[in-house]
C-alpha positions as CSV (number, residue, x, y, z in Angstrom):
1,M,171.4,80.9,81.5
2,F,168.2,80.8,79.4
3,D,166.6,83.3,81.7
4,T,169.5,85.7,81.2
5,F,169.1,85.6,77.4
6,K,165.4,85.9,77.6
7,K,165.7,88.9,79.9
8,M,168.2,90.5,77.6
9,K,165.9,89.9,74.6
10,D,162.9,91.3,76.4
11,E,164.9,94.5,77.4
12,L,166.1,94.9,73.8
13,E,162.6,94.6,72.4
14,S,161.4,97.2,75.0
15,E,164.2,99.6,74.0
16,K,163.4,99.1,70.3
17,N,159.7,99.9,70.9
18,V,160.5,103.0,72.9
19,T,162.9,104.2,70.1
20,T,160.4,103.5,67.4
21,Q,157.7,105.5,69.2
22,R,160.2,108.4,69.7
23,W,161.0,108.4,66.0
24,A,157.3,108.3,65.1
25,R,156.7,111.4,67.4
26,R,159.6,113.3,65.8
27,E,158.5,112.5,62.3
28,K,155.0,113.7,63.2
29,Q,156.5,116.9,64.7
30,L,158.6,117.5,61.6
31,E,155.6,117.0,59.3
32,T,153.5,119.3,61.3
33,G,156.2,122.0,61.3
34,K,156.6,121.6,57.5
35,I,152.9,122.1,57.0
36,Q,152.9,125.1,59.2
37,L,155.9,126.6,57.4
38,L,154.2,126.1,54.1
39,G,151.0,127.7,55.4
40,I,153.0,130.8,56.5
41,G,154.6,130.9,53.1
42,G,151.2,130.8,51.5
43,E,150.0,133.6,53.7
44,I,153.0,135.8,52.9
45,Q,152.5,135.1,49.2
46,G,148.8,136.0,49.5
47,L,149.6,139.3,51.3
48,S,152.3,140.2,48.8
49,Q,150.2,139.1,45.8
50,Q,153.4,137.8,44.3
51,E,154.9,134.3,44.0
52,I,157.7,133.6,46.4
53,P,160.5,131.1,45.7
54,L,159.9,127.5,46.8
55,L,161.8,126.2,49.8
56,D,163.9,123.1,49.5
57,L,162.8,121.2,52.6
58,E,164.9,118.2,52.0
59,V,168.2,118.0,53.9
60,P,171.1,117.0,51.7
61,Q,172.7,113.7,52.6
62,A,176.1,115.3,53.2
63,D,174.6,117.4,56.1
64,L,173.3,114.2,57.7
65,D,176.8,112.6,57.7
66,S,178.4,115.5,59.7
């Protein structure tokens, strides 16, 4: 019986590690995308020689609950 619980715990830890790694990759991808988007905005602003409105890059909590 102990072996069964140990195996379950090991599998759970393995799943948790994989999920944590996946989340870290996605966070990095989002941050890279945000930096690239801001860079494009800066380039457009430079070409137009005018200020462009700032983008709200935060997702409202209500959108996450849907």
